[in-house]
C-alpha positions in Angstrom: 0.0 0.0 0.0 2.8 2.4 0.8 5.2 1.7 -2.1 5.9 5.4 -2.6 9.6 5.6 -1.7 10.6 4.8 -5.2 7.9 6.9 -6.7 9.2 10.1 -5.2 12.3 11.8 -6.6 15.1 12.7 -4.3 14.1 16.4 -4.5 10.4 15.5 -3.7 11.7 13.6 -0.6 13.7 16.7 0.4 10.7 19.0 -0.1 8.5 16.5 1.9 10.9 16.4 4.8 10.9 20.2 5.0 7.1 20.3 4.7 7.0 17.8 7.6 9.2 20.1 9.6 6.6 22.9 9.1 8.5 25.1 6.6 6.7 27.4 4.3 7.2 27.2 0.5 9.4 30.3 0.8 11.6 28.8 3.5 11.9 25.6 1.5 12.8 27.5 -1.6 15.5 29.4 0.3 16.9 26.3 1.8 17.0 24.3 -1.4 18.0 27.3 -3.6 15.0 26.9 -5.9 12.0 29.1 -6.7 8.8 29.0 -4.6 7.0 28.0 -7.8 9.3 24.9 -8.1 8.5 24.1 -4.5 4.8 24.3 -5.2 5.2 22.0 -8.2 7.1 19.4 -6.1 4.3 19.6 -3.5 1.7 19.1 -6.2 3.6 16.1 -7.6 3.7 14.6 -4.1 0.0 15.1 -3.7 -0.6 13.3 -7.0 1.7 10.4 -6.2 0.1 9.9 -2.7 -3.4 10.6 -4.0 -3.9 13.2 -1.3 -5.1 16.9 -1.3 -3.3 18.5 1.6 0.2 18.8 3.2 -1.2 17.3 6.4 -2.6 14.3 4.5 0.8 13.8 2.7 2.7 13.9 6.0 0.2 11.4 7.6 0.6 9.1 4.5 4.4 9.3 4.7 4.4 8.7 8.5 2.1 5.6 8.1 4.3 4.2 5.4 7.5 4.9 7.3 8.9 7.4 4.9 9.1 10.3 7.3 11.3 8.2 9.6 13.6 7.5 6.6 13.6 11.1 5.6 14.6 12.3 9.1 17.3 9.7 9.2 18.7 11.0 6.0 18.5 14.6 7.3 20.4 13.6 10.5 23.0 11.9 8.3 23.4 15.1 6.2 23.8 17.2 9.4 26.4 14.8 10.8 28.3 14.8 7.5 28.5 18.6 7.4 30.0 19.0 10.9 
């Protein structure tokens, strides 16, 4: 049921992780050095792939499928690597 890990691009996983952290499109755009329109497109693609209509639903879907845990593990690895 939750075979979405391979359906999301790396960038979509990055955007989803920042959405899960509560960042706005503007903050995500700044952090990833992309436009807010591009962030919005990634969020729309996530909605389509998860068949959901809100950020909250996308996060819940990702939590239930274990993807949010994987994303946060990747983030912590990135933080450790940059230190």
